[in-house]
Backbone bond lengths (Angstrom), bond angles and torsions (degrees), N, CA, C in turn:
res aa  C-N    CA-C-N  psi(-1)  N-CA   C-N-CA  omega(-1)  CA-C   N-CA-C  phi
1 M - - - 1.439 - - 1.521 111.10 -
2 A 1.294 116.79 -37.22 1.489 119.57 177.49 1.536 108.30 -67.61
3 A 1.340 118.21 -40.80 1.484 118.50 178.90 1.488 109.59 -62.87
4 N 1.344 120.99 -38.15 1.453 121.63 178.13 1.561 108.90 -64.36
5 A 1.292 119.69 -38.44 1.447 122.47 -179.94 1.489 110.47 -63.63
6 V 1.329 118.35 -40.42 1.459 122.32 178.72 1.515 110.83 -69.06
7 R 1.307 116.28 -43.25 1.468 121.17 -176.10 1.537 114.57 -76.49
8 H 1.328 117.07 -42.33 1.478 121.11 -170.45 1.513 111.18 -112.42
9 G 1.322 120.74 -17.35 1.468 120.65 -174.35 1.501 115.01 -112.86
10 H 1.311 117.55 5.15 1.467 121.74 -174.94 1.531 111.63 -70.80
11 V 1.333 115.70 132.42 1.428 122.33 168.70 1.520 105.44 -122.80
12 A 1.331 116.39 129.52 1.481 120.59 -179.37 1.486 113.24 -49.09
13 G 1.323 118.55 131.48 1.447 122.84 179.35 1.514 116.49 83.54
14 R 1.322 116.98 -1.45 1.492 121.77 178.42 1.482 110.90 -123.93
15 D 1.331 115.82 146.35 1.463 121.77 -178.05 1.551 108.45 -101.34
16 F 1.291 114.52 170.92 1.464 121.66 170.68 1.516 105.75 -108.04
17 H 1.351 116.23 163.07 1.472 120.74 -178.24 1.508 109.40 -127.61
18 V 1.326 115.97 142.85 1.444 124.20 175.37 1.511 108.22 -117.55
19 R 1.318 116.12 134.73 1.476 119.86 179.22 1.537 106.83 -134.67
20 L 1.314 114.33 132.18 1.469 121.47 177.01 1.536 108.58 -118.01
21 T 1.289 116.37 129.47 1.482 120.97 173.05 1.519 108.24 -134.07
22 H 1.314 113.89 157.48 1.479 117.45 177.77 1.543 109.39 -130.64
23 G 1.267 112.96 149.41 1.435 122.11 174.34 1.495 109.93 -126.72
24 T 1.339 119.08 -164.47 1.392 122.65 177.56 1.534 109.95 -70.57
25 G 1.312 115.27 104.22 1.500 118.77 178.04 1.478 116.61 79.84
26 T 1.300 120.08 4.71 1.440 122.72 -179.95 1.503 112.87 -136.00
27 V 1.314 116.92 157.41 1.466 122.61 167.84 1.510 105.81 -128.40
28 R 1.362 115.96 140.33 1.405 120.93 179.80 1.556 108.98 -116.57
29 V 1.300 116.54 131.19 1.457 123.58 179.26 1.529 106.16 -113.47
30 E 1.332 115.41 126.58 1.461 122.08 176.56 1.495 110.75 -122.54
31 V 1.326 119.51 130.93 1.451 123.45 176.48 1.534 106.68 -125.76
32 S 1.307 115.52 121.70 1.465 120.90 -178.38 1.530 108.84 -115.71
33 D 1.338 113.98 140.53 1.435 119.16 173.10 1.557 107.54 -135.84
34 T 1.334 116.68 176.30 1.417 122.30 -172.89 1.508 117.35 -98.52
35 R 1.295 118.49 5.36 1.484 122.54 179.26 1.519 108.17 -90.92
36 T 1.358 115.23 118.55 1.453 119.71 178.74 1.515 113.53 -92.43
37 E 1.324 116.03 -23.24 1.502 120.94 -174.14 1.512 111.53 -88.22
38 R 1.287 120.79 -8.02 1.479 122.52 179.57 1.517 109.93 -115.31
39 V 1.313 114.43 89.36 1.498 120.43 -179.00 1.507 107.70 -100.54
40 P 1.347 118.41 126.38 1.464 120.72 -177.15 1.520 109.80 -69.71
41 V 1.333 113.68 145.91 1.480 120.04 175.80 1.492 107.08 -128.18
42 L 1.304 115.58 131.15 1.483 119.15 176.11 1.473 111.50 -78.12
43 S 1.293 117.41 126.85 1.456 123.58 175.93 1.506 107.56 -109.33
44 D 1.356 116.37 142.86 1.435 119.89 175.23 1.513 112.78 -76.72
45 A 1.317 117.06 -13.97 1.446 120.68 -179.27 1.528 111.10 -84.12
46 E 1.305 115.79 127.64 1.464 120.62 178.74 1.536 106.77 -79.84
47 P 1.350 116.51 146.63 1.437 119.31 175.98 1.558 109.96 -67.66
48 P 1.279 118.12 163.58 1.473 121.54 176.79 1.518 109.54 -53.54
49 G 1.338 116.06 148.78 1.440 122.94 -176.38 1.542 115.57 -53.08
50 D 1.313 117.48 -28.12 1.441 120.44 -177.93 1.582 112.72 -97.58
51 A 1.320 116.67 1.04 1.446 119.34 -178.95 1.526 110.30 -70.43
52 E 1.345 115.12 140.51 1.460 121.84 -176.80 1.546 112.45 -89.52
53 C 1.273 118.17 -1.22 1.479 119.63 179.09 1.514 108.77 -150.75
54 G 1.353 115.22 172.83 1.451 119.95 175.67 1.554 113.50 106.44
55 R 1.316 117.20 7.18 1.476 119.50 -176.53 1.538 113.28 -113.81
56 G 1.339 115.89 -7.39 1.449 118.71 -173.83 1.476 116.15 -56.19
57 L 1.340 118.21 -50.76 1.424 122.34 -179.70 1.514 113.08 -75.04
58 L 1.298 117.86 -23.89 1.468 120.35 171.25 1.558 109.67 -64.17
59 I 1.286 116.57 -39.76 1.501 121.73 176.23 1.492 108.58 -66.54
60 V 1.295 118.68 -46.13 1.472 122.16 -179.80 1.522 108.55 -59.45
61 A 1.305 118.26 -49.30 1.460 120.72 -179.37 1.530 113.81 -62.01
62 G 1.316 116.15 -31.41 1.441 121.70 178.84 1.535 113.15 -73.33
63 L 1.300 114.51 -30.92 1.487 119.32 -176.20 1.499 113.82 -95.95
64 A 1.312 116.72 -28.91 1.477 121.31 -171.38 1.527 110.24 -84.35
65 T 1.321 113.48 148.75 1.460 121.03 169.55 1.514 108.85 -70.72
66 R 1.314 117.01 -39.28 1.420 122.70 174.52 1.540 108.47 -159.00
67 W 1.311 116.95 156.77 1.473 120.79 178.81 1.542 107.53 -155.00
68 E 1.314 114.13 160.81 1.492 118.60 -176.76 1.511 109.83 -162.30
69 V 1.306 115.18 163.86 1.471 123.47 172.16 1.544 105.78 -113.53
70 A 1.332 117.66 131.96 1.434 123.32 -179.47 1.500 111.81 -139.31
71 P 1.333 119.08 153.69 1.464 119.82 176.11 1.521 110.25 -59.22
72 R 1.303 116.48 144.70 1.451 122.40 179.55 1.488 112.06 -71.02
73 D 1.335 118.87 135.17 1.483 120.88 179.69 1.528 110.86 -80.93
74 G 1.311 116.61 129.40 1.422 122.27 173.28 1.478 118.46 75.97
75 A 1.368 118.32 6.93 1.425 121.59 178.78 1.570 108.25 -162.07
76 P 1.308 114.81 162.43 1.478 117.51 177.53 1.549 109.76 -66.52
77 G 1.314 115.21 149.46 1.450 119.46 174.48 1.509 113.90 121.87
78 K 1.344 115.28 -156.91 1.418 120.88 -175.88 1.535 108.90 -143.44
79 T 1.342 115.35 162.57 1.442 121.79 173.94 1.514 108.85 -127.79
80 V 1.326 112.61 128.99 1.500 118.68 172.05 1.515 105.01 -103.69
81 W 1.347 113.23 128.06 1.461 117.08 -178.35 1.547 109.46 -129.38
82 A 1.299 116.52 153.08 1.427 122.20 177.92 1.536 109.34 -143.65
83 E 1.312 115.19 139.97 1.470 119.34 175.57 1.505 108.43 -112.38
84 L 1.331 113.86 133.58 1.458 120.81 179.48 1.537 110.28 -120.70
85 R 1.273 116.85 135.36 1.438 121.67 178.10 1.537 110.72 -77.04
86 L 1.322 116.53 133.92 1.456 121.49 179.33 1.513 108.42 -87.10
87 P 1.337 115.50 148.00 1.450 118.15 177.78 1.540 113.60 -70.79
């Protein structure tokens, strides 16, 4: 998710933010960037075998209990978050 923020959400002069929180049996990962017009969409289609990108959110969807894209609180941009169940 951080790599996606760097590659697709970068705005010159602005950083992205990572936040980790934990609850009972879960960990939540949030990555916020400042691009509002580029919202990620999960596609069921895998990229061609030799493609160097396009698998990030497929991996997130496969590992996460749930995930979503939401407007960023208190600043322009968006936040992609995922919750993972702890063993």
